[in-house]
C-alpha positions in Angstrom: 89.5 105.8 186.1 91.6 106.3 189.3 90.0 107.9 192.2 91.9 110.3 194.3 91.1 110.7 198.0 90.8 114.3 199.0 92.7 115.1 202.2 91.3 117.3 204.9 92.8 120.8 204.7 95.5 121.3 207.3 95.8 117.6 208.1 99.3 116.5 208.8 101.3 113.3 209.6 104.2 112.9 211.9 107.1 110.7 210.8 110.8 110.1 211.7 113.7 110.7 209.3 117.1 109.5 210.5 115.8 109.8 214.1 114.4 113.3 213.8 110.6 113.8 214.2 109.1 115.7 211.2 105.7 116.6 209.9 104.2 116.8 206.4 100.8 117.5 204.9 98.7 114.3 204.9 98.8 112.6 201.4 102.3 113.7 200.6 104.8 111.3 199.1 107.8 110.6 201.2 109.9 112.6 198.7 107.6 115.7 199.0 107.6 115.3 202.8 111.4 115.3 202.9 111.7 118.2 200.5 109.2 120.1 202.5 111.4 119.7 205.5 114.5 121.0 203.7 116.0 117.5 203.1 117.3 117.5 199.5 119.4 114.3 199.5 118.8 111.0 201.3 121.2 108.5 199.7 124.6 108.5 198.0 125.9 106.9 194.8 127.9 103.7 195.1 131.0 104.8 193.2 131.6 108.4 194.2 129.4 108.8 197.3 127.6 111.7 195.7 124.3 112.8 197.3 121.0 111.8 195.6 117.4 112.7 196.3 114.4 113.3 194.0 115.3 113.3 190.3 112.5 112.1 187.9 109.6 112.2 190.5 107.6 109.5 188.5 109.2 106.3 189.7 111.3 105.6 186.6 114.8 106.2 188.1 116.2 105.0 191.4 117.7 108.2 192.8 115.1 108.7 195.5 115.4 105.4 197.3 114.9 105.4 201.1 114.5 102.7 203.7 111.0 102.7 205.3 110.0 100.8 208.4 112.8 98.3 207.8 112.0 97.8 204.0 115.0 98.7 201.9 115.1 100.5 198.6 111.6 102.1 198.6 111.0 104.8 195.9 110.3 107.9 197.9 108.4 109.5 195.0 105.9 106.7 194.8 105.0 106.0 198.5 102.7 108.2 200.6 104.2 109.1 204.0 102.2 107.8 207.0 102.0 108.6 210.7 104.8 107.0 212.6 106.8 106.0 209.5 110.5 105.4 210.3 112.4 106.6 207.2 116.1 106.3 206.9 118.7 107.2 204.3 118.9 104.2 202.0 121.3 101.5 202.6 120.9 100.5 199.0 123.4 101.3 196.4 121.0 101.8 193.5 118.3 99.6 192.0 116.2 97.6 194.5 117.6 94.4 193.1 121.2 95.6 193.6 120.9 95.7 197.4 
């Protein structure tokens, strides 16, 4: 059985996205934090340069990749945003092993 940590009501975290300082409810995934701040796309496709953001929301696809604190190709739907995270549009072109 997986235990879920309850967050304190009203608790927030502060993070940077592409240089802008944003906030989100504590315990939010990076994808939820970006969506909550009105950011719908954070990478582009390799062939056509089309915008991509959250698609499946369960970690199966690779549409929601972002770069976090220098680590490339992080699935935004799977990682909880933390105070002082530096999140950037992904420099990856798709799957993490594709670079």
